[in-house]
N, C-alpha and C positions, 0 to 999 in steps of 0.2 A: 632549424629555429623551434624553440618551443611554444607547442600546440596545448593549450588548456581544454579540458572535457568538462562539461558542467554537466551538474545531476539533470536529465531529460523529464519529460512528462511522460510517464510509461503508458499512458491511459487512461483516460474517464476521469481528467482533470484534477490528477490525485497533486497535492501540493508539497508532500515532502515525503521522504524514504530513509530508512537505518540502512547504514554501512553495516552489513552481516560480518563479509569476508572477503579479503582481498587476495584474488588469485596471481597478483604480479608482486612485484618488489623493484626499488629504486635500482636501476643499473640494469633490469631484464629488457630483452628485445623483446619487442611486439610486432603483432602483424594485425592488417587489416582484419575486423569480425574477430579476433582472438578475446576470449573471456577475460574481462578486467578484474570483473568484483561482483559479488550476490549483493544484492541489496532486499530488503523485505518495507514494501508498502502495507499501507491501510489494507490490501486486498490479496497480494500475495507475493512470494519469494522469486524474483527476476535476476536473472544474469544479464548485465552489460557487457555487448563486445565494445570492441575499441572503433572507433572510426578513422584513426591513423596508424600508420607505420613508422617504426622509430624504437627509443629508449626511454624508458620509463624515467623521468627525472624524480618526481616527486610526490607523495600520497597527499593528498590536502586534509584528509579526513581520516582518521582514523575506525578500528569496529568499535560498533555502539554508538556510533557518532549519528543524530538525526541531522539531517541535510536538507534543506530546502530546494526545490526545484530550480535550476538556474545558478545554483552556487557550484563554483570550483570543487572539484573531488579529486583530480589527476593532471601531471604536465606530463608531457611526452617530447623530448627531442626528436623533431623529425628530419628526414633528409634535407640538408640543402641551408644558406645561410649566406648574410650581408644583404646591403640594401638592396632593395628591387626597384627597378627603372620606373618611372612614369607610367601611368596608363595611358597609354594612346589608342588611335583608332582600331587596331589590331587585337589589345587587350580588351577593349570593350567587345568587340564581337565575340571573342572567345568567352567572353561573361555571357552573353547570352547565349550563347550555346550552351555552356555550363547551367545557365537558369534552366533551360530544358530537358537536361540529363533525367535520366530514370532514378529512382533509389537503388545505390548498388553500382552506379556507374561514377568514373573516376571526373573531380572537377578539373578545371585548367589550373588549380594549384595544386594537382594530386589528392585531393581531401575527396574521399567517398561517402555518400550521404547512405551511414547503415542505421541512424535512429532518427526519431521525431524530434525537428528542430535542426538538424545537422544536415542542411543539403549544401550541395556545391556552393561557393563563396564566388561574389563576382568581382570586379574590381575593387577593392576596398580602398578607403580614403589612407591617403599616407600622410605621416606628419613630417615636416622638415626638422632634422637632428636639431636639439637645443645648444646653443654656446655656451660655454663653461660649466655642462654638466658633466659629471665624471662619467663614463660607461657608455654617453649618447653617442658619441663618433662625432668625426670632426665635422665641421659645418660646410656645405658644399657652395665654392663662390661662385654666383651669376652676376658676372659684370652687368650683363643685356639687362638684367630685369631690376625696378627698385628693391629697396630692402623691405621687408613686410615684417608689421611685431608680431613677434611671438606670442602666442596662446597656450598655456597649458591648458591641457586637458580636465575635465572635473572628473575628477576619482576620488573614491574615499577607502577606508578602509586598507585590509591588505593589498585590494588590488592599486591603491594608489601606490604602495611601497613597491609593489612589482613594478610597475609601470616605468617609475622615473627612477629608481634606484635609493638604497639607503642614503644618501648623501643628499642626493635631491630632496628626499623626505625630510632631513633633518634641518636642509635649508629654509623650508618651506613652511616647518613650524615653529614660528617664533615663541610658542609659549616654553621650550626649552630652554634653561638655566646654559648659558654658554660653558659654565665651569660643571656641568653635570648636576646641579643642583635638583630641589623637585620645581616642578611647573607650576605656575600660578593658579589659585584655583578658580580662576574665573573663567578659564578655559576648560572645555571639555574633549581629552584625547581622541585620537580615531578609533573606532570601533563598530565593527557591525553589525547591523539591527537584532541579529538572533541573541550576541552578546550584550547591547544594549537592553534590550528585556531580560536576559538572565540579569544584568545587576540590578535592576529594578525591582525583582520579586527577593531576590535576596537581599535588599535594602544595602547595595553597596553603590557609594560616590565613586563614580566614573573617575572624575577632577583629581581623586587623591592618588590615582593609580599612576605608576608607569607602566606602560607597557610595554612586554616581552617580545611580541610579534617583528617583524619586519618593519621599519621605520617607525617604533613606536607603538605601533598596534597593540590595543590591549585585545586579550585572547581569552577564552573561555577560563583556563587553566588560572591567569590573574584574578580575574572574577570571584572564583571558586575560593582561591587561597586568600584573597580577603575577607570573603565573607567566612572563614573559618575562623582565621586571624581574629574577626569582631566577635563573636563567639567565645571564643577561649580568652579573650579581655573580660567581655560581658561575664563570664562565669567567676573569672577571677575577683573583678570588682565586687561581684555578690556574695561572695563567700566569705563567711563569719571567720573573724581572726580565731587561731586556736588556741586551746586554752591550754595554761602553764601544763596540767597533770590530769589529761582526759582520760576519764573512762574508759575499759575496753568495751566495746558493745558488738552484737553481732552484724558481721558484712551484710548490709542490704542490697540486692540485687538494682543493676539500673533500670530504670522502666526499658530499655531500648534492649533490655537481654531477652533472645526468642523471639525477638521480631524483624521480621525480612521486609524491606519493602522494594518494590519493582515500579520501576516507570512505567507509567501508562501509555502504549504506544503499539503500535502496528495493528494488527488483527485485534486484539483487545478492544483499542480504541475506538476503531471504527464499528465493533459489533457494540459497545455500548451505547457510541453516539444514536446508531441505529435504532436500536432498540429503544431506547428513550424517543426517539422521536417517533417510533409507530405507537408506543404504550399511551403518547399524549396528544395525539394528531388524528388516531382510527378508533372509531367504539368498537373494541372487540365483544363476540359474543361466541361463546364454546359451547358446543354441544358432543354429546357421549354417547355411543353406540358400542353394545357387544356384539361380536359375530362368530357363529359357528364356521370355521375356516376350515373343516374337516376335507370336503370335496376338493378345496383348491391344493390342500396338502398331497391328497393323493395323486391329485392331476399333477402336480410338480413333482414326485417321485417315480410317475409313468414316463415323464418327458426327459427327466435325467439321464435316463438309460437310452436315449435313441440318439440317432445317426444326429440329425439337426443341433444337438445341446451337447454335444459330445467335446467340443471347444471352448465350452465356457460353465462357469458355474450359475446354474439357476436357483437364484433366491427368492423367498416368499417376496422381497421388497418390488422384484420383477411385476408379481402378479397386480401387488397393490399400484405401484405406476400404471399399467394399462389399465385398471378400474378407474383411476381418478381420471386420466385421458376421455376413456370413454363417457364416464357423467359428466364430464366437462363440457360436452358437444350436447348434451340435454338441458345443460343450467349455464348459459354462457355467461351468466354473472359473475358466477366464482372465477372465472379467467378475464378478468377485467383492472382497471384501475380508476382511480380520482384525480383527474385532472384540477385542482383546485385554482389555478392562473388565469385557466383557459374556460373553468366552468363547465368540464365537460366530462362525461366518462366516457372511457375508452376501451372498446371491445377487442378481442384477440381472436383472429380467426386460426390460430395455432398457438400450444400450450408448448412452453418456454419452461421446464419443469426444472424446479430449482429441487436438488437432494441435498439436507442437513448434513455435514461432515464432522466429525471429532478428528482431529489433527495436534500434533503437538504443539502447533502455533497456535491453536484456537479452533473456536468453530466457523467455516467455512460453507459456504452454499451454493457450488457450482452447477452449472446448468446442463441438461439435455436439450439441447436445441431440436425445435419440433419434433417433440417426443411422440404426439399424436400422429406422425406417420409412420412412427416404428411398430414395428411388429415384436412380440413377444421375444422374440430372439435377439430383434436390434435391442432392446430395452436391456435385456440380460448382459448384450457386448457394453452398451454406453455406460451400465452401471458399475459394473466392472474396470472399466478403465478410467473412469471417472473419480471411483474411491481411490484406486491405485493411485492417480497423479496429485489427487488431495493430500493424502498421508504422505506424501515425500515433498508435498508444500511446492511443486511445480505447477499447480494449476496457473495457466494465465490471465491474467486480470480483466480480460475481455470476455473469460469463462464466468465471473463472478456477479456480471451483473446480465440486468434485463431479463430477470425473470418474472412470471406472471401467476404462479403455483407454485408452492412448496410442499415438500414430503418430508419429516422428520422421523427418523426411525428411532424412539425411544425403548423399543422393545429389546435390541441387542444390548442393553445394561440390565436385561430383566427388570425393568420397571413398566406396571401395566398402561399406565396411560399419564395424560400430564396437558395442561393448558398452554400452549405454545403460544408464542408473541410473531404477529405479522411480520415480515420482512417487508420493510417501507416499499409503498408504490404496488403491492399485491393485494388481492382482494381475500385468500383465502390460504389456511395452512393446515395439512393434515399429519397431526399424530400417531403414529403406530403402535401400538404397546407390542408388550411380551406373548408370544403365542405358544400356549401350552394345554395339556389337559386339565379339563373342569367338568363338574357336572353340568347337565344339560337336560333340558326335558323333550323328548322326541316322541313324538306320536303319543305322546300321553304316558309316554315313561320315561323315569329317571336314567340316563345312560351318562359315561364318559366319553366328550368331543374332543376336538380342538377347538379352544376357543384366543381370540383375539378380541382387544379392545381397541376402539378407532376414538380419537378427539380431535372436533374440526374447530379451529376458529375461523373465523370471518370478519370483513368490516361491514358494518351493516349501515352505514352509508349506503353501500352497491350490495349487499345481498341481505333481502329480507328473510327475515323467519322460516316461512317457507320454503325460499329457494334454499335457503343451507342446508333446509330439514332433508329437502328432497334429493340434493346431492348426495349429502352422506348416508341417506338410506340407498341411493342408485351403487356407492361403492360399497357398502355391506350386502347389498344382493348378488353382484357379482363376484364377490371374493366367497359369498356362501355357497353361490352354483354358478360356475364360471360359463356353463351353458347359457345363460341366460344373455350373455355377448352376442348370441345368435340371433337374438332377438331385436337389436337395436340396428 
């Protein structure tokens, strides 16, 4: 029997995802937990495994399509067919057992719960086959029971056509002319909500369209084709009549030449929304500090050749992360959040450290959980794994949320400093500039030292100027003389 796999909510209340690439094709045999498709959400790229075993019947969304959570994306023909018996006491009992099954265990119908929202099904309600509907099967005679009125299920769009079949869909659509002519303009054809929104945005009247989908359902392609036809017609109507003998003129480049348009979606869409929300919600203050990090870089060179750090790449960012965690203990306000609905300031006991990472998909900020509990070696290991996973686009959505303070390393691009924007819900973000030789005064003498610039942006609702300045000075002091950590 065909099973429909719908786009799941892969975490944190996401409402949509883009189909990146299918790993299967119609006719392929798939097993439970086999990867079906790679999707991209506003937070990360995710691979979706199959909750069914069977044969792929149809792919319902192509690569590049944005699909809402809950919409069907693939149908799989599973083993078993025919009408199922009416559920009795035994079936109800087995349904109760299936309800208590753990994720990964098979339910009474052979379905395995592998994703959010796809638990084992209990005894589902079954409809009596409809008389006279092609493909619905023969009606079952029940002489001992009075005939019951047939009630058609309330469905819409492509799902309606899929459930009742093309013939029934045509019979249920009196707006179609029996001769195949145009439908009356007083009735709106079947179309899914995203298609209706697209038609509204493009100025297309759905009542003028004859859907090419199953049962006459209007698809996105129908709407786009109608919009293109309208644009061509409008251009032709507004074009002036050609003169009898036009003079040759130099060709003019169309306004669209050299212009590339990319839909706003995925990580870019989420980043834009977050930055706008933060910029117009939290009152930002940014302070700057130049630091002589010569001692820290010398310590790094000594530690890199020791046995404990032989298996990890020790970068200056690990020292900055350790300094941020230590300084946050002395200034808890920077590791807090503003809860407007509750009217409270939330202080966190541990640092969920975000590291801004530039990836081919855009800027992402994965988190090092409980970073304040890690030593320098643990932070170096965490940074290496975090960066590699982020650049590969494999960061789990759960690792992109729940941060309390962030570090952004603009120095890797040769930039001295910047004014970073807070991640929504966080009180502070530290920008680390490039580390390079520079003239510096040491004991009254001019010398060449290794210098770095720091920039701290903080939410002035949570962090006073004195608190932000003290935190930034503490970070600078730890980087200037790592031995300071022994005193805290």
